[in-house]
N, C-alpha and C positions, 0 to 999 in steps of 0.2 A: 501494500499499499504505499501511497507516494505520501511522504509528510510535509504539512504544509509549514511555509518561512513565515509568518507572522512579523510586524513590528512587536517591538519588546514590550508594551505596553501588553499587546494582547497574547503576546506568549506567554506573560504572566497569568493573565484570567486562565489562559487553558492549561498551564500547569494546576490550579486550584480545581478546574473541571474536572482532567483526570485521575486525580486524587480522590472526588468524591462520585465518583462512577459507581454504579451498584454492579454487584457482583453476576447477577442473571440481567438478562432481558429478554423478556417473552421464553421465561424459563430455559434458559440458554444460556450455559456458562462463560463468562469470557475466556476468552484466549489470547494466547502470547500475542505481539505483534511487537517488529523490530522494525525500526527504533524503538517506535511509542512516546514519543515524548509528546505528542499529538494526536493521536491515534489512539483507537481501540475498538475490538470486535468479538464477537459472541455467536457462537454455535456452529452447524454445518448447516445450510449453506449460511454463509458468513453475512452477518448484520456488521454493518460499518460505521464507524462515527470518527471524524477528521473535526481539529477544531482550529481554526484561524485560518478558516478556507477565503479563497476571494469571493467577492460577492457575485453570484451566478447570475452571468450576460443578458439572461431572460426574463431577470426578477424588473419591474419597473410601480409607479404607481399606479397600474390598474391590476397588474398582477392578482391572482387568486391565492388566496391564503388558509389556513386553517388556526386553530388554535387548541391546544388539546395542553390540558390542566395550566392556562395561564400563560404557557410560551406560542409565541407566533411565530408558523412555519411557512417556507413558501416549497409549494410540491411540484416535483416533476417525474412526470412517470418516463421510467428510461427502459431498455429491453428486458434487464432480469428482474424489475422490482419497481419501486420509488427511491426519488432523492428527496430528502427532506433539510431544507436549511434554515435555521435561524434568522427571524427579521426582528428588528428594534432591540437588537445585544450591541454592547460595544464586540462582540467577536461572531464572527460568521460559523455556526456551528452545522455540520453536514451528517445527515445519517441517510444510509443506505440499507433500505429494507427489501430483499428478495421475494418474490412472489408467493413464495413458499410458505411464509408467515401471513399471508391475506387475513383478516384486513391490515396491510402494512403500517397504516398509522398506530395500531395498539401499541410498538414498541414506544412510540413516544411517550406514553405513559409513564413505563418505566424509568426513561430519562428526564424527564420533566422537575423532578424534586434538584436534579443534580446541578442542572443550569438554570434553574431559577435562583439557587442558593449561590454560585459561582459566577455566572454570567452575566455581568448588569446591565440593565435597561440604557437604552442610548435617547436621546431628545429624537431624534428621525426615527421613524420608522423604520425606513429602509437602510 
């Protein structure tokens, strides 16, 4: 998995998030990721999380987004499942969930507390 290289302030937020992530997502155990400073994975097929990614190119003011347990997410369907990227936070956190875990957005419930407690909101939604 490609490790994001964010600015120092975002990298610090990501370090806090990584320490707060749950050991289980959708009842799948966390897997070892290398280098893993800003990425995590659970299960097989793999649910992925990367912190400090770039803003998705297709995210704009008219994008359709969802909210799960108080966290806003931009949703993109990809060949293997869905990519969910946080909105309104100082760091973009991307979660990839394969179709095998449908409904894919359920994984976000297990991650909401960690994201909400470590990745501060920002003034601008995008």
